[in-house]
All heavy atoms as an XYZ file, in Angstrom:
852
protein
N      31.462     26.080    -17.009
C      31.042     27.452    -16.801
C      30.326     27.520    -15.457
O      29.495     26.689    -15.139
C      30.106     27.866    -17.926
C      29.698     29.300    -17.832
C      28.912     29.704    -19.068
O      28.481     28.895    -19.847
N      28.733     30.972    -19.213
N      30.619     28.517    -14.651
C      30.032     28.638    -13.322
C      29.180     29.882    -13.234
O      29.496     30.913    -13.809
C      31.127     28.707    -12.267
C      31.909     27.431    -12.179
C      32.937     27.504    -11.095
N      33.641     26.231    -11.043
C      34.670     25.994    -10.285
N      35.135     26.930     -9.509
N      35.245     24.814    -10.288
N      28.087     29.781    -12.485
C      27.205     30.904    -12.237
C      27.212     31.182    -10.742
O      27.151     30.269     -9.937
C      25.765     30.595    -12.677
C      25.639     30.370    -14.144
C      25.705     29.103    -14.675
C      25.468     31.443    -14.998
C      25.601     28.892    -16.031
C      25.366     31.249    -16.358
C      25.427     29.977    -16.871
N      27.326     32.450    -10.368
C      27.327     32.815     -8.973
C      26.166     33.755     -8.704
O      25.940     34.710     -9.440
C      28.639     33.503     -8.586
C      29.825     32.600     -8.708
C      30.601     32.592     -9.854
C      30.152     31.733     -7.690
C      31.691     31.760     -9.981
C      31.244     30.890     -7.801
C      32.016     30.900     -8.942
N      25.402     33.500     -7.644
C      24.292     34.333     -7.231
C      24.530     34.731     -5.781
O      24.964     33.926     -4.981
C      22.957     33.564     -7.327
C      22.609     33.162     -8.721
C      23.027     31.951     -9.241
C      21.859     34.008     -9.526
C      22.712     31.580    -10.528
C      21.534     33.653    -10.817
C      21.959     32.430    -11.313
N      24.241     35.966     -5.442
C      24.409     36.407     -4.064
C      23.166     37.170     -3.642
O      22.727     38.094     -4.309
C      25.636     37.304     -3.930
C      25.888     37.705     -2.500
C      27.186     38.460     -2.356
O      27.981     38.519     -3.283
N      27.397     39.043     -1.212
N      22.584     36.762     -2.528
C      21.418     37.439     -1.978
C      21.903     38.499     -1.000
O      23.091     38.595     -0.695
C      20.514     36.435     -1.269
N      20.970     39.306     -0.472
C      21.369     40.345      0.476
C      21.977     39.734      1.731
O      22.824     40.321      2.360
C      20.166     41.224      0.826
O      19.127     40.419      1.336
N      21.544     38.563      2.102
C      22.101     37.821      3.216
C      22.576     36.489      2.638
O      21.767     35.606      2.417
C      21.045     37.608      4.308
C      21.640     36.933      5.525
O      22.826     36.612      5.548
N      20.816     36.700      6.525
N      23.873     36.342      2.328
C      24.351     35.144      1.649
C      23.829     33.857      2.273
O      23.840     33.698      3.491
C      25.873     35.250      1.780
C      26.130     36.714      1.897
C      24.960     37.248      2.690
N      23.339     32.974      1.400
C      22.802     31.695      1.864
C      21.315     31.733      2.123
O      20.694     30.706      2.336
N      20.718     32.921      2.140
C      19.283     33.036      2.388
C      18.671     33.943      1.333
O      19.336     34.790      0.754
C      19.003     33.626      3.761
C      19.440     32.731      4.906
C      19.085     33.367      6.234
O      18.883     34.569      6.329
N      18.990     32.542      7.254
N      17.379     33.757      1.105
C      16.652     34.610      0.186
C      15.542     35.291      0.963
O      15.369     35.076      2.158
C      16.133     33.796     -1.005
C      17.269     33.304     -1.867
C      17.867     32.079     -1.630
C      17.769     34.089     -2.884
C      18.929     31.642     -2.398
C      18.830     33.663     -3.664
C      19.407     32.443     -3.417
N      14.777     36.133      0.317
C      13.820     36.984      1.004
C      12.866     36.223      1.910
O      12.547     36.657      2.989
C      13.037     37.805     -0.021
C      13.898     38.842     -0.717
C      13.128     39.621     -1.749
O      11.896     39.496     -1.799
O      13.770     40.360     -2.513
N      12.378     35.071      1.469
C      11.392     34.340      2.243
C      11.863     32.898      2.392
O      11.826     32.133      1.449
C      10.031     34.411      1.529
C       8.934     33.799      2.355
O       9.181     33.110      3.332
N       7.703     34.044      1.944
N      12.284     32.521      3.605
C      12.817     31.177      3.815
C      11.789     30.082      3.553
O      12.141     28.957      3.254
C      13.366     31.037      5.235
C      14.694     31.756      5.387
O      15.343     32.040      4.373
O      15.070     32.026      6.540
N      10.485     30.394      3.693
C       9.470     29.372      3.472
C       9.246     29.118      1.987
O       8.677     28.115      1.600
C       8.148     29.772      4.132
O       7.632     30.930      3.507
N       9.671     30.040      1.126
C       9.554     29.890     -0.322
C      10.925     29.590     -0.897
O      11.571     30.447     -1.461
C       9.038     31.183     -0.959
C       7.568     31.129     -1.276
O       7.010     30.026     -1.242
O       7.002     32.196     -1.553
N      11.408     28.372     -0.749
C      12.730     28.020     -1.244
C      12.603     27.698     -2.728
O      12.182     26.619     -3.106
C      13.335     26.828     -0.469
C      14.708     26.479     -1.013
C      13.403     27.140      1.009
N      12.929     28.680     -3.568
C      12.825     28.497     -5.006
C      14.169     28.160     -5.625
O      14.242     27.474     -6.622
C      12.238     29.747     -5.663
C      10.830     30.131     -5.214
C      10.410     31.437     -5.866
C       9.843     29.033     -5.542
N      15.260     28.669     -5.046
C      16.600     28.400     -5.554
C      17.151     27.179     -4.842
O      17.103     27.090     -3.626
C      17.523     29.585     -5.290
C      17.154     30.824     -6.029
C      16.411     31.854     -5.567
C      17.507     31.166     -7.368
N      16.276     32.819     -6.524
C      16.950     32.428     -7.646
C      18.250     30.518     -8.357
C      17.106     33.049     -8.874
C      18.410     31.145     -9.577
C      17.842     32.399     -9.825
N      17.669     26.223     -5.595
C      18.240     25.020     -5.000
C      19.491     24.629     -5.768
O      19.618     24.928     -6.950
C      17.258     23.843     -5.064
C      15.997     24.045     -4.279
C      15.046     22.867     -4.455
O      15.216     22.038     -5.331
N      14.044     22.821     -3.613
N      20.382     23.935     -5.086
C      21.524     23.368     -5.790
C      20.998     22.295     -6.728
O      20.124     21.535     -6.375
C      22.516     22.732     -4.825
C      23.279     23.714     -4.004
C      24.258     22.954     -3.102
N      24.843     23.847     -2.138
C      26.000     24.452     -2.292
N      26.707     24.244     -3.381
N      26.479     25.257     -1.375
N      21.577     22.223     -7.941
C      21.167     21.207     -8.898
C      21.742     19.852     -8.555
O      22.668     19.731     -7.750
N      21.186     18.810     -9.158
C      21.702     17.455     -8.955
C      23.041     17.266     -9.671
O      23.844     16.444     -9.278
C      20.690     16.417     -9.456
C      19.424     16.407     -8.649
N      19.378     15.995     -7.344
C      18.170     16.790     -8.973
C      18.144     16.114     -6.883
N      17.388     16.594     -7.859
N      23.240     18.039    -10.722
C      24.504     17.994    -11.455
C      25.458     18.978    -10.770
O      25.051     20.087    -10.408
C      24.279     18.393    -12.932
C      25.581     18.427    -13.696
C      23.288     17.432    -13.586
N      26.716     18.617    -10.581
C      27.658     19.529     -9.911
C      27.724     20.900    -10.582
O      27.613     21.013    -11.804
C      28.998     18.796    -10.027
C      28.633     17.355    -10.175
C      27.333     17.337    -10.940
N      27.902     21.922     -9.782
C      28.061     23.311    -10.224
C      26.839     23.846    -10.968
O      26.955     24.629    -11.897
C      29.321     23.460    -11.087
C      30.596     23.108    -10.349
C      31.834     23.271    -11.200
O      31.712     23.677    -12.370
O      32.930     23.004    -10.685
N      25.630     23.407    -10.542
C      24.400     23.926    -11.141
C      23.487     24.441    -10.047
O      23.604     24.064     -8.879
C      23.644     22.854    -11.950
O      23.234     21.795    -11.077
C      24.499     22.308    -13.073
N      22.582     25.335    -10.441
C      21.582     25.864     -9.534
C      20.239     25.812    -10.260
O      20.175     25.980    -11.479
C      21.924     27.303     -9.075
C      20.985     27.773     -7.981
C      21.922     28.265    -10.237
C      21.445     29.027     -7.274
N      19.175     25.527     -9.524
C      17.848     25.371    -10.105
C      16.911     26.390     -9.469
O      16.946     26.609     -8.250
C      17.299     23.946     -9.846
C      15.890     23.795    -10.398
C      18.218     22.900    -10.449
N      16.111     27.028    -10.288
C      15.098     27.955     -9.797
C      13.740     27.412    -10.213
O      13.503     27.165    -11.392
C      15.303     29.355    -10.380
C      14.273     30.345     -9.899
C      14.339     30.876     -8.619
C      13.215     30.731    -10.711
C      13.396     31.772     -8.161
C      12.261     31.628    -10.267
C      12.356     32.144     -8.988
O      11.408     33.023     -8.536
N      12.847     27.197     -9.265
C      11.514     26.670     -9.550
C      10.549     27.842     -9.679
O       9.972     28.302     -8.706
C      11.063     25.708     -8.451
C      11.948     24.510     -8.343
N      11.866     23.447     -9.215
C      12.966     24.222     -7.506
C      12.774     22.555     -8.899
N      13.454     22.995     -7.873
N      10.420     28.339    -10.882
C       9.549     29.477    -11.139
C       9.998     30.188    -12.395
O      10.809     29.690    -13.164
N       9.463     31.367    -12.601
C       9.808     32.159    -13.778
C      10.946     33.116    -13.447
O      11.015     33.646    -12.345
C       8.591     32.946    -14.248
C       7.476     32.030    -14.721
C       6.268     32.816    -15.130
N       5.267     31.899    -15.656
C       4.037     32.238    -15.919
N       3.625     33.477    -15.707
N       3.191     31.359    -16.392
N      11.820     33.337    -14.441
C      12.958     34.237    -14.271
C      12.820     35.376    -15.275
O      12.585     35.142    -16.454
C      14.296     33.498    -14.500
C      15.468     34.468    -14.417
C      14.456     32.371    -13.491
N      12.952     36.602    -14.791
C      12.900     37.764    -15.660
C      14.189     38.545    -15.573
O      14.693     38.798    -14.483
N      14.735     38.912    -16.724
C      15.910     39.767    -16.783
C      15.464     41.070    -17.432
O      14.956     41.065    -18.551
C      17.052     39.099    -17.578
C      17.469     37.798    -16.872
C      18.233     40.056    -17.739
C      18.514     36.996    -17.610
N      15.631     42.165    -16.718
C      15.130     43.488    -17.117
C      13.609     43.532    -17.176
O      13.031     44.312    -17.914
C      15.724     43.952    -18.455
C      17.184     44.309    -18.332
O      17.642     44.735    -17.267
N      17.924     44.133    -19.399
N      12.951     42.682    -16.419
C      11.498     42.706    -16.284
C      11.135     42.110    -14.935
O      11.804     41.197    -14.460
C      10.790     41.929    -17.410
O       9.368     41.973    -17.169
C      11.215     40.483    -17.473
N      10.100     42.644    -14.319
C       9.631     42.055    -13.062
C       8.326     41.298    -13.276
O       7.665     40.899    -12.326
C       9.458     43.131    -11.975
C       8.470     44.202    -12.372
O       7.922     44.149    -13.483
O       8.248     45.115    -11.554
N       7.955     41.067    -14.547
C       6.735     40.337    -14.861
C       6.977     39.312    -15.965
O       6.376     39.390    -17.037
C       5.646     41.323    -15.272
N       7.860     38.317    -15.715
C       8.085     37.307    -16.751
C       6.838     36.460    -16.941
O       6.210     36.046    -15.972
C       9.248     36.478    -16.198
C       9.184     36.658    -14.724
C       8.635     38.054    -14.507
N       6.455     36.226    -18.198
C       5.270     35.421    -18.469
C       5.635     34.066    -19.069
O       4.799     33.375    -19.619
C       4.303     36.175    -19.390
C       4.927     36.543    -20.719
O       6.144     36.306    -20.900
O       4.207     37.059    -21.585
N       6.901     33.683    -18.936
C       7.363     32.382    -19.389
C       8.513     31.954    -18.487
O       8.896     32.691    -17.579
C       7.819     32.455    -20.847
C       7.455     31.186    -21.628
O       7.502     30.086    -21.029
O       7.130     31.304    -22.809
N       9.074     30.780    -18.715
C      10.132     30.267    -17.847
C      11.311     31.226    -17.760
O      11.852     31.466    -16.686
C      10.593     28.894    -18.336
N      11.724     31.806    -18.895
C      12.799     32.791    -18.918
C      12.433     33.876    -19.909
O      12.161     33.594    -21.070
C      14.136     32.149    -19.345
C      15.304     33.127    -19.553
C      15.657     33.852    -18.252
C      16.515     32.409    -20.114
N      12.411     35.109    -19.428
C      12.105     36.255    -20.281
C      13.261     37.234    -20.171
O      13.611     37.674    -19.081
C      10.784     36.942    -19.870
C      10.537     38.160    -20.724
C       9.622     35.964    -19.961
N      13.887     37.533    -21.311
C      14.986     38.489    -21.362
C      14.502     39.692    -22.153
O      14.192     39.573    -23.335
C      16.238     37.880    -22.034
C      17.349     38.911    -22.113
C      16.689     36.640    -21.283
N      14.409     40.830    -21.495
C      14.031     42.069    -22.175
C      15.321     42.815    -22.478
O      15.862     43.502    -21.618
C      13.089     42.895    -21.317
S      11.488     42.129    -21.094
N      15.796     42.656    -23.672
C      17.066     43.232    -24.082
C      17.843     42.205    -24.866
O      17.334     41.140    -25.201
N      19.064     42.513    -25.169
C      19.906     41.601    -25.942
C      20.478     40.525    -25.035
O      20.739     40.763    -23.860
C      21.055     42.364    -26.604
C      20.552     43.374    -27.605
O      19.485     43.212    -28.191
N      21.313     44.438    -27.792
N      20.683     39.347    -25.593
C      21.333     38.259    -24.865
C      22.603     37.898    -25.616
O      22.588     37.700    -26.824
C      20.417     37.046    -24.773
N      23.718     37.872    -24.914
C      24.987     37.509    -25.531
C      25.317     36.088    -25.094
O      25.329     35.787    -23.910
C      26.093     38.461    -25.094
C      27.422     38.178    -25.772
C      28.505     39.134    -25.324
C      28.312     40.457    -26.037
N      29.431     41.393    -25.777
N      25.577     35.226    -26.056
C      25.919     33.840    -25.780
C      27.354     33.616    -26.230
O      27.677     33.822    -27.391
C      24.968     32.868    -26.531
C      25.372     31.434    -26.283
C      23.528     33.105    -26.109
N      28.203     33.227    -25.307
C      29.611     33.017    -25.620
C      29.906     31.555    -25.942
O      31.014     31.197    -26.244
C      30.477     33.478    -24.446
C      30.259     34.933    -24.063
S      30.365     36.084    -25.434
C      32.122     36.137    -25.678
N      28.900     30.712    -25.847
C      29.055     29.295    -26.173
C      27.979     28.901    -27.164
O      27.468     29.730    -27.908
N      27.621     27.659    -27.154
C      26.605     27.154    -28.070
C      25.248     27.116    -27.386
O      25.148     26.901    -26.191
C      26.971     25.750    -28.535
C      28.219     25.727    -29.388
C      28.502     24.333    -29.853
N      29.648     24.337    -30.758
C      30.344     23.266    -31.041
N      30.046     22.118    -30.502
N      31.352     23.348    -31.867
N      24.201     27.278    -28.171
C      22.839     27.150    -27.672
C      22.288     25.841    -28.211
O      22.280     25.611    -29.415
C      21.952     28.336    -28.138
C      20.515     28.125    -27.716
C      22.497     29.643    -27.596
N      21.858     24.987    -27.309
C      21.288     23.707    -27.719
C      19.798     23.898    -27.903
O      19.123     24.481    -27.050
C      21.557     22.633    -26.659
C      21.040     21.269    -27.027
S      21.871     20.560    -28.459
C      23.197     19.704    -27.682
N      19.283     23.455    -29.013
C      17.874     23.598    -29.352
C      17.375     22.232    -29.813
O      18.145     21.461    -30.384
C      17.724     24.650    -30.470
C      16.324     25.046    -30.734
N      15.511     24.331    -31.560
C      15.583     26.066    -30.265
C      14.326     24.895    -31.605
N      14.342     25.964    -30.822
N      16.101     21.901    -29.590
C      15.607     20.575    -30.003
C      15.835     20.254    -31.478
O      15.920     19.091    -31.854
C      14.109     20.642    -29.694
C      14.003     21.632    -28.597
C      15.080     22.653    -28.871
N      15.980     21.274    -32.332
C      16.225     20.991    -33.747
C      17.710     20.832    -34.051
O      18.087     20.588    -35.186
C      15.632     22.099    -34.619
O      16.344     23.301    -34.432
N      18.556     20.966    -33.042
C      20.000     20.848    -33.207
C      20.377     19.398    -33.537
O      19.929     18.465    -32.869
C      20.684     21.290    -31.912
C      22.170     21.530    -32.089
O      22.855     20.662    -32.675
O      22.648     22.583    -31.639
N      21.205     19.208    -34.550
C      21.599     17.850    -34.953
C      22.353     17.117    -33.851
O      22.359     15.890    -33.819
C      22.423     17.879    -36.236
O      23.639     18.562    -36.023
N      22.980     17.868    -32.920
C      23.704     17.222    -31.819
C      22.764     16.494    -30.860
O      23.187     15.651    -30.083
C      24.522     18.250    -31.041
C      25.652     18.863    -31.863
C      26.282     20.012    -31.131
N      25.346     21.121    -31.062
C      25.505     22.207    -30.321
N      26.577     22.336    -29.569
N      24.620     23.166    -30.329
N      21.462     16.792    -30.933
C      20.487     16.165    -30.040
C      19.768     15.006    -30.720
O      18.859     14.426    -30.147
C      19.470     17.209    -29.582
N      20.184     14.650    -31.932
C      19.454     13.648    -32.713
C      20.344     12.465    -33.075
O      21.554     12.567    -33.091
C      18.929     14.282    -34.004
C      17.976     15.419    -33.759
C      17.606     16.093    -35.048
C      16.697     17.279    -34.770
N      16.428     18.042    -35.982
N      19.679     11.369    -33.374
C      20.379     10.193    -33.891
C      19.522      9.568    -34.980
O      18.380      9.971    -35.188
C      20.656      9.190    -32.778
C      19.427      8.641    -32.088
C      19.782      7.732    -30.930
O      20.924      7.669    -30.514
N      18.804      7.034    -30.412
N      20.044      8.616    -35.691
C      19.341      7.934    -36.787
C      18.830      8.921    -37.831
O      17.716      8.793    -38.326
C      18.188      7.079    -36.251
C      18.670      5.993    -35.311
O      19.747      5.433    -35.500
N      17.887      5.715    -34.288
N      19.629      9.908    -38.183
C      19.258     10.891    -39.206
C      19.425     10.222    -40.566
O      20.481      9.671    -40.873
C      20.144     12.149    -39.094
C      19.941     12.799    -37.726
C      19.833     13.120    -40.226
C      20.903     13.930    -37.435
N      18.370     10.257    -41.371
C      18.416      9.592    -42.670
C      17.608     10.367    -43.699
O      16.711     11.125    -43.355
C      17.924      8.160    -42.543
C      16.527      8.030    -41.983
C      16.222      6.608    -41.504
N      14.959      6.554    -40.795
C      14.765      6.871    -39.517
N      15.780      7.291    -38.797
N      13.588      6.788    -38.961
N      17.926     10.162    -44.953
C      17.216     10.794    -46.061
C      15.795     10.248    -46.133
O      15.536      9.107    -45.752
C      17.941     10.525    -47.383
C      19.331     11.108    -47.455
C      19.356     12.624    -47.507
O      18.441     13.223    -48.088
O      20.292     13.198    -46.929
N      14.872     11.074    -46.655
C      13.484     10.653    -46.811
C      13.092     10.758    -48.281
O      13.776     11.389    -49.079
C      12.527     11.506    -45.942
C      12.815     11.307    -44.465
C      12.629     12.972    -46.317
N      11.966     10.159    -48.620
C      11.438     10.212    -49.984
C      10.894     11.623    -50.226
O       9.883     12.015    -49.653
C      10.339      9.162    -50.136
C       9.671      9.180    -51.501
O      10.108      9.945    -52.392
O       8.693      8.422    -51.681
N      11.566     12.390    -51.073
C      11.168     13.784    -51.293
C       9.788     13.902    -51.922
O       9.044     14.833    -51.612
C      12.203     14.523    -52.160
O      12.425     13.786    -53.349
C      13.506     14.692    -51.408
N       9.412     12.969    -52.806
C       8.069     13.031    -53.407
C       6.988     12.901    -52.341
O       5.985     13.612    -52.362
C       7.893     11.944    -54.477
C       8.712     12.245    -55.707
O       8.912     13.411    -56.065
N       9.203     11.200    -56.359
N       7.186     11.999    -51.408
C       6.214     11.820    -50.319
C       6.164     13.073    -49.440
O       5.094     13.526    -49.027
C       6.582     10.596    -49.480
C       5.753     10.413    -48.221
C       4.261     10.209    -48.475
O       3.866      9.883    -49.611
O       3.489     10.408    -47.514
N       7.317     13.668    -49.174
C       7.347     14.862    -48.324
C       6.697     16.046    -49.026
O       5.993     16.838    -48.390
C       8.786     15.190    -47.921
C       9.479     14.066    -47.152
C       8.624     13.486    -46.040
O       8.051     14.205    -45.242
N       8.540     12.165    -45.987
N       6.891     16.194    -50.347
C       6.227     17.266    -51.090
C       4.710     17.077    -51.069
O       3.951     18.040    -50.955
C       6.743     17.321    -52.530
C       8.146     17.891    -52.690
C       8.626     17.715    -54.125
C       8.180     19.356    -52.286
N       4.254     15.839    -51.157
C       2.815     15.564    -51.069
C       2.276     15.995    -49.707
O       1.225     16.614    -49.602
C       2.540     14.072    -51.293
C       1.041     13.722    -51.371
C       0.801     12.218    -51.329
N       1.205     11.599    -50.076
C       0.530     11.703    -48.917
N      -0.560     12.434    -48.847
N       0.968     11.104    -47.835
N       3.032     15.723    -48.669
C       2.605     16.114    -47.320
C       2.577     17.632    -47.171
O       1.699     18.187    -46.523
C       3.529     15.496    -46.274
C       3.414     13.982    -46.211
C       4.520     13.396    -45.390
N       4.014     12.994    -44.101
C       4.794     12.573    -43.114
N       6.104     12.543    -43.261
N       4.270     12.215    -41.966
N       3.563     18.310    -47.774
C       3.620     19.771    -47.682
C       2.401     20.397    -48.343
O       1.834     21.371    -47.837
C       4.930     20.305    -48.296
C       6.105     19.952    -47.387
C       4.859     21.808    -48.539
C       7.462     20.259    -47.968
N       1.959     19.841    -49.465
C       0.791     20.411    -50.149
C      -0.478     20.258    -49.326
O      -1.472     20.927    -49.598
C       0.583     19.767    -51.543
O       0.349     18.365    -51.383
C       1.775     20.014    -52.435
N      -0.460     19.408    -48.315
C      -1.625     19.225    -47.442
C      -1.569     20.133    -46.208
O      -2.500     20.159    -45.417
C      -1.747     17.768    -47.000
C      -2.026     16.823    -48.148
C      -2.032     15.367    -47.708
O      -1.565     15.037    -46.625
N      -2.557     14.498    -48.544
N      -0.466     20.873    -46.061
C      -0.320     21.746    -44.897
C      -1.245     22.951    -45.001
O      -1.553     23.429    -46.091
C       1.125     22.246    -44.761
C       2.095     21.170    -44.368
S       3.808     21.755    -44.365
C       3.777     22.920    -43.034
N      -1.661     23.447    -43.862
C      -2.453     24.674    -43.794
C      -1.481     25.837    -43.643
O      -0.771     25.941    -42.653
C      -3.381     24.613    -42.579
C      -4.203     25.844    -42.385
C      -5.164     25.654    -41.197
N      -5.746     26.931    -40.854
C      -5.518     27.571    -39.717
N      -4.741     27.052    -38.797
N      -6.085     28.733    -39.489
N      -1.414     26.721    -44.621
C      -0.531     27.884    -44.591
C      -1.363     29.108    -44.237
O      -2.471     29.276    -44.742
C       0.160     28.080    -45.941
C       0.976     26.884    -46.442
C       1.541     27.174    -47.825
C       2.089     26.562    -45.471
N      -0.842     29.968    -43.368
C      -1.596     31.134    -42.915
C      -0.717     32.377    -42.921
O       0.509     32.294    -42.917
C      -2.159     30.917    -41.484
C      -3.100     29.725    -41.438
C      -1.036     30.744    -40.472
N      -1.354     33.530    -42.954
C      -0.725     34.813    -42.691
C      -1.367     35.344    -41.421
O      -2.499     34.983    -41.091
C      -0.975     35.789    -43.840
C      -0.242     35.445    -45.109
C      -0.495     36.478    -46.205
O      -1.438     37.289    -46.065
O       0.250     36.468    -47.188
N      -0.671     36.210    -40.704
C      -1.233     36.734    -39.458
C      -0.633     38.080    -39.120
O       0.397     38.472    -39.635
C      -0.999     35.762    -38.291
C       0.469     35.505    -38.035
C       1.186     36.310    -37.145
C       1.143     34.483    -38.685
C       2.533     36.096    -36.930
C       2.487     34.260    -38.464
C       3.175     35.072    -37.587
O       4.504     34.853    -37.364
N      -1.311     38.780    -38.218
C      -0.816     40.017    -37.614
C      -0.667     39.756    -36.127
O      -1.487     39.066    -35.515
C      -1.809     41.171    -37.821
C      -1.946     41.557    -39.286
O      -0.944     41.456    -40.014
O      -3.050     41.944    -39.677
N       0.391     40.308    -35.531
C       0.528     40.211    -34.084
C      -0.516     41.083    -33.410
O      -0.874     42.148    -33.912
C       1.916     40.677    -33.623
C       3.012     39.690    -33.903
C       4.025     39.994    -34.804
C       3.062     38.470    -33.252
C       5.050     39.096    -35.058
C       4.078     37.565    -33.504
C       5.067     37.887    -34.400
O       6.067     37.004    -34.638
N      -0.978     40.647    -32.240
C      -1.883     41.474    -31.449
C      -1.101     42.708    -31.008
O       0.073     42.597    -30.630
C      -2.385     40.711    -30.227
C      -3.262     39.537    -30.590
C      -3.714     38.800    -29.330
C      -4.616     37.640    -29.682
N      -5.043     36.901    -28.481
N      -1.719     43.895    -31.056
C      -0.994     45.129    -30.726
C      -0.344     45.103    -29.345
O       0.780     45.565    -29.183
C      -2.074     46.206    -30.799
C      -3.137     45.631    -31.678
C      -3.094     44.152    -31.473
N      -1.017     44.537    -28.342
C      -0.441     44.515    -26.990
C       0.807     43.648    -26.925
O       1.748     43.945    -26.217
C      -1.478     44.080    -25.947
C      -2.074     42.704    -26.155
C      -3.303     42.665    -27.073
O      -3.583     43.644    -27.780
O      -3.971     41.621    -27.079
N       0.853     42.550    -27.703
C       2.037     41.698    -27.751
C       3.156     42.413    -28.502
O       4.305     42.432    -28.047
C       1.709     40.367    -28.428
C       2.901     39.457    -28.571
C       3.345     38.702    -27.501
C       3.584     39.373    -29.773
C       4.452     37.870    -27.628
C       4.691     38.545    -29.913
C       5.119     37.798    -28.835
N       2.830     42.997    -29.635
C       3.840     43.675    -30.459
C       4.505     44.806    -29.687
O       5.720     44.973    -29.742
C       3.200     44.195    -31.748
N       3.722     45.586    -28.928
C       4.307     46.714    -28.206
C       5.232     46.246    -27.089
O       6.289     46.824    -26.879
C       3.214     47.636    -27.654
O       2.475     46.970    -26.663
N       4.863     45.180    -26.384
C       5.702     44.655    -25.310
C       6.994     44.069    -25.864
O       8.050     44.202    -25.285
C       4.930     43.586    -24.497
C       5.865     42.821    -23.569
C       3.811     44.211    -23.704
N       6.916     43.417    -27.033
C       8.068     42.758    -27.616
C       8.894     43.672    -28.501
O       9.932     43.278    -29.012
C       7.613     41.530    -28.441
C       6.910     40.474    -27.619
S       7.880     39.859    -26.220
C       9.160     38.996    -27.051
N       8.447     44.928    -28.709
C       9.187     45.872    -29.523
C       9.102     45.573    -31.005
O       9.992     45.919    -31.771
N       8.007     44.932    -31.416
C       7.806     44.604    -32.833
C       7.071     45.761    -33.493
O       5.971     46.121    -33.080
C       7.004     43.291    -32.975
C       7.757     42.137    -32.323
C       6.688     43.002    -34.443
C       6.956     40.864    -32.217
N       7.695     46.339    -34.512
C       7.070     47.484    -35.190
C       6.221     47.039    -36.378
O       5.157     47.575    -36.614
C       8.149     48.474    -35.649
C       8.887     49.105    -34.480
C       9.991     50.038    -34.925
O      10.023     50.401    -36.119
O      10.847     50.375    -34.081
N       6.706     46.078    -37.142
C       5.976     45.593    -38.324
C       5.153     44.386    -37.908
O       5.649     43.270    -37.842
C       6.955     45.232    -39.439
C       6.240     44.826    -40.718
O       5.011     45.011    -40.822
O       6.917     44.307    -41.621
N       3.865     44.620    -37.609
C       3.038     43.535    -37.080
C       2.427     42.681    -38.173
O       1.701     41.769    -37.923
C       1.917     44.102    -36.187
O       1.069     44.928    -36.983
C       2.486     44.869    -35.029
């Protein structure tokens, strides 16, 4: 899969002294050193998408079995004992976070 980016002056970005976009070490990749916002000019994390995201392939996540090895069964009695020691909580979202994220039921 290829990604193409074009600046107002191809090959250059707004400030040459702030080179944030670079070719990746892996072929056909590009790296941005900073935060990326889609439909927002104030991203507060590495990637912030304000709106729907359509994924036409797979999303790899640390909990994905494709990223793991040596998967084995565990002693369920021991795991249930550990679960009973967990701290369970209920919470409300802060109103300022809920409004920005479009969460109605806080």
